[in-house]
Every structure is written in C-alpha cells, then in structure tokens.
Wavefront OBJ file of the C-alpha trace (Angstrom):
o trace
v 194.052 70.917 16.208
v 191.011 68.668 16.260
v 191.421 65.499 18.330
v 188.066 63.864 17.770
v 187.547 63.817 21.544
v 184.276 64.874 23.088
v 184.242 67.802 25.493
v 183.534 65.403 28.378
v 186.506 63.179 27.527
v 188.799 66.172 27.130
v 187.858 67.599 30.540
v 188.056 64.221 32.291
v 191.455 63.455 30.773
v 192.839 66.830 31.824
v 191.347 66.452 35.311
v 192.794 63.009 35.990
v 196.116 64.082 34.468
v 196.142 67.073 36.845
v 196.310 69.555 33.989
v 194.659 72.908 34.664
v 192.401 74.190 31.910
v 192.120 77.616 33.511
v 193.859 80.748 32.304
v 195.451 82.900 34.984
v 196.567 86.514 34.713
v 196.910 89.721 36.682
v 196.864 93.384 35.776
v 198.678 96.279 37.422
v 196.844 99.555 36.887
v 199.355 102.221 35.785
v 199.882 105.689 37.247
v 198.486 105.052 40.713
v 200.236 105.805 44.009
v 199.407 106.704 47.592
v 201.567 108.067 50.405
v 200.240 106.556 53.650
v 202.211 108.991 55.794
v 200.885 112.104 54.064
v 197.563 110.448 53.180
v 197.814 111.883 49.702
v 198.055 110.412 46.259
v 196.057 108.914 43.449
v 194.945 105.436 44.545
v 192.535 105.059 41.631
v 192.946 105.629 37.927
v 189.321 106.216 37.092
v 185.978 107.047 38.632
v 182.595 105.605 37.815
v 179.701 107.961 37.201
v 176.008 107.303 37.075
v 172.608 108.707 37.818
v 169.266 107.312 38.894
v 165.712 108.633 39.088
v 163.302 106.868 41.437
v 159.545 107.220 41.824
v 157.636 105.926 44.844
v 154.038 105.940 46.071
v 153.392 106.137 49.810
v 150.225 105.024 51.587
v 150.243 107.736 54.236
v 147.566 106.013 56.335
v 149.539 102.794 56.759
v 153.117 103.883 56.104
v 153.537 101.325 53.338
v 154.931 102.185 49.947
v 155.643 100.921 46.456
v 158.700 101.672 44.357
v 157.053 102.458 41.038
v 159.973 103.173 38.729
v 163.759 103.308 38.647
v 165.675 104.689 35.668
v 169.459 104.366 35.655
v 172.323 105.476 33.436
v 175.616 103.851 34.479
v 179.131 104.539 33.239
v 180.881 101.171 32.985
v 183.302 101.907 30.196
v 183.137 99.174 27.580
v 180.757 96.364 28.618
v 182.586 93.035 28.697
v 179.317 91.117 28.826
v 176.201 93.269 28.617
v 173.920 90.627 30.152
v 176.212 90.039 33.136
v 176.778 93.775 33.593
v 173.036 94.409 33.557
v 172.567 91.755 36.231
v 175.251 93.386 38.370
v 173.502 96.754 38.187
v 170.070 95.317 38.953
v 171.479 93.265 41.827
v 173.313 96.244 43.307
v 170.136 98.303 43.052
v 168.126 95.612 44.859
v 170.673 95.525 47.662
v 170.628 99.311 47.954
v 166.824 99.445 48.043
v 166.747 96.890 50.847
v 169.480 98.748 52.705
v 167.441 101.963 52.664
v 163.999 100.498 53.435
v 163.461 97.117 55.079
v 166.800 95.741 56.292
v 166.617 97.022 59.861
v 169.308 95.844 62.270
v 167.876 96.010 65.798
v 169.791 95.639 69.076
v 168.771 95.653 72.722
v 170.445 97.723 75.446
v 173.173 95.077 75.897
v 174.100 95.142 72.223
v 172.488 91.802 71.424
v 171.280 91.533 67.847
v 167.502 91.123 67.746
v 167.176 90.737 63.992
v 169.285 87.649 63.514
v 166.982 85.515 61.393
v 164.741 85.839 58.361
v 161.720 85.817 60.680
v 162.616 89.297 61.958
v 165.103 90.604 59.397
v 163.340 91.513 56.189
v 164.934 91.243 52.773
v 163.725 92.653 49.458
v 162.026 90.012 47.348
v 160.956 89.897 43.724
v 157.743 91.899 44.211
v 159.727 94.603 45.985
v 161.456 95.579 42.742
v 159.812 98.240 40.566
v 157.766 97.134 37.600
v 159.335 99.911 35.531
v 163.095 99.309 35.717
v 165.220 100.848 32.975
v 169.006 100.516 32.859
v 171.136 102.153 30.190
v 174.902 102.088 29.730
v 176.772 105.322 29.100
v 178.278 104.871 25.650
v 181.624 105.903 24.184
v 183.426 106.360 27.500
v 185.997 103.563 27.502
v 188.652 103.456 30.190
v 192.097 103.325 28.516
v 193.824 102.254 31.743
v 191.884 99.059 32.418
v 191.576 95.730 30.586
v 189.404 96.046 27.478
v 188.327 99.585 28.402
v 186.163 98.404 31.310
v 185.110 100.131 34.530
v 183.620 98.913 37.795
v 180.084 97.562 37.698
v 179.940 95.290 40.759
v 179.783 97.661 43.736
v 178.897 101.207 42.511
v 175.246 100.377 41.592
v 174.525 99.831 45.301
v 174.395 103.601 45.707
v 171.477 103.980 43.319
v 169.300 102.549 46.082
v 169.874 105.713 48.115
v 167.359 107.457 45.892
v 164.415 105.569 47.379
v 165.104 107.112 50.790
v 164.795 110.621 49.371
v 161.751 109.700 47.289
v 159.952 108.471 50.423
v 161.072 111.521 52.377
v 159.813 113.898 49.699
v 156.465 112.095 49.540
v 156.033 112.314 53.317
v 156.911 116.011 53.341
v 154.426 116.657 50.560
v 151.730 114.958 52.654
v 152.562 116.958 55.805
v 154.254 120.135 54.541
v 153.937 121.998 57.825
v 155.544 119.315 59.995
v 159.237 119.024 60.742
v 160.198 115.492 59.790
v 163.388 113.820 60.947
v 164.316 110.762 58.908
v 166.961 108.105 59.171
v 167.508 104.898 57.266
v 166.242 102.306 56.891
v 162.864 103.866 56.162
v 160.687 100.975 57.306
v 156.900 101.368 57.088
v 156.656 101.630 60.882
v 159.357 104.304 61.001
v 157.658 106.266 58.224
v 154.363 106.041 60.101
v 156.042 107.345 63.253
v 157.394 110.333 61.363
v 153.959 111.168 59.991
v 151.923 110.703 63.174
v 154.380 110.370 66.057
v 153.534 113.859 67.307
v 149.979 112.655 67.938
v 151.105 109.827 70.247
v 151.666 110.070 74.005
v 155.398 110.575 74.689
v 155.802 107.261 76.514
v 154.235 105.316 73.652
v 156.419 107.047 71.090
v 159.538 106.324 73.139
v 158.534 102.677 73.388
v 157.997 102.502 69.640
v 161.325 104.153 68.893
v 163.246 101.995 71.355
v 164.652 104.754 73.577
v 167.866 102.778 74.085
v 166.056 99.651 75.225
v 164.661 96.645 73.428
v 162.789 98.023 70.486
v 159.076 97.262 70.325
v 158.154 97.648 66.659
v 154.679 98.304 65.378
v 152.828 95.341 63.882
v 153.928 94.767 60.309
v 151.498 96.488 57.931
v 153.705 96.303 54.864
v 152.018 93.261 53.290
v 150.395 94.116 50.002
v 148.735 91.750 47.585
v 150.013 91.725 44.039
v 147.832 90.800 41.100
l 1 2 3 4 5 6 7 8 9 10 11 12 13 14 15 16 17 18 19 20 21 22 23 24 25 26 27 28 29 30 31 32 33 34 35 36 37 38 39 40 41 42 43 44 45 46 47 48 49 50 51 52 53 54 55 56 57 58 59 60 61 62 63 64 65 66 67 68 69 70 71 72 73 74 75 76 77 78 79 80 81 82 83 84 85 86 87 88 89 90 91 92 93 94 95 96 97 98 99 100 101 102 103 104 105 106 107 108 109 110 111 112 113 114 115 116 117 118 119 120 121 122 123 124 125 126 127 128 129 130 131 132 133 134 135 136 137 138 139 140 141 142 143 144 145 146 147 148 149 150 151 152 153 154 155 156 157 158 159 160 161 162 163 164 165 166 167 168 169 170 171 172 173 174 175 176 177 178 179 180 181 182 183 184 185 186 187 188 189 190 191 192 193 194 195 196 197 198 199 200 201 202 203 204 205 206 207 208 209 210 211 212 213 214 215 216 217 218 219 220 221 222 223 224 225 226 227 228
C-alpha cells in the first residue's frame, strides 16, 4: 500500500534497518545428468543455435583490413530484455573479432609475456566494429525448460567472431590463388602480410619476423587507418 514516502526515504530506511530489498531465487534445470566415471550423460537441457555472415576488405599491399558487415541471427529463446540481449550479442561479437584479429599474446623463449600492457596488446575499439551490423533474434523458439523460455545469450555470441578469420583467409587466397597459405589466429595485419609475401623474403628475415621460438620481432604497425 502507498506510504507517502519518497523512493530515497524508503531505500535509506531499509538500508539503515538492515532490510534487504533484493529478491533471491535459484532454478534447477530438469532432466540433466552426467556420469563422471563413464563420461556420458546429458549435462545440458538445450543448445543455442545461430549463424553469422561476415564481409571484409583486405588491403593486400599493407595487410590491413576493414570488417565491412556482420549479419547475425541468434537463437535466444524468449528475450527477457531485448535491449540487454542485443548488447550481449554485440559485445560477444566484438570480443570474438578481437580474439581472431588483433589480440596477439606474445612470449619470449623463457615464457615471459611480452604483450602485457595496452601499449603492445591491441584491443578492438569503436572504429573496429563494422558500420553495417545487423542482429536478429530467432523467433518462436522458446525453451520450455528454462525460466521464462530463455536461452543463453552471454557467451555463445563470442563464436560469431570466428567468421572474420575465414573472411580474411578467403580474401587472401583470392588475391594469391596459386600460393599455399598457412593461417593461424590471430590474423594480425603483419601476420597476413607475411602470408602474402613471406615467400619473397630471405629465410632468416622471415624467421625473425615469425619469432622462430625466440623473442618475436613484429613488423612496424601499419594498421592505422583514418576514419572520416
């Protein structure tokens, strides 16, 4: 019933009276089991499905690239909050794109981390995201075994970032169709440049650029690109 109290007074009174205003609950998903000895069972009651199409443009003279477009359809059951869910998908995508492209963990021959600060460990920033980003929710696929018909939306979208690796690989192979290209993530601009032109370098210089088990000597950063 109405008390005539302001929201501030209500919260302060509850706080100083040590009364929790939070609601607490837990949920036990039904019909799940797992035998650790046999390593068999059904540890999950649902699976999340989704698909993503990515388009990228590669500057094959510098090794730099732009992610032009990403189009996603994600199965999240019934959205509990469409705005929050959209942010989770976009955030997971950003993390996945960085994972596959610029976030390069480098170590020397002793195992010391060389990329331990923002000065030498690159992160995706706002201009790294595609200008054309479309996210759609798969409709009419509620999950009857979870609260409110929901499904996971926090972690699965990370995997959509994998597509940028294959987009860059396909672009490089289209540019040099007769060359055998060996790729591994993250596909940094310097690594992409090595794949395109490494066969034209003296072996000792290529080994130095690749690291060869020693302290890696990366190429100068050529990934800077002005945005209008």
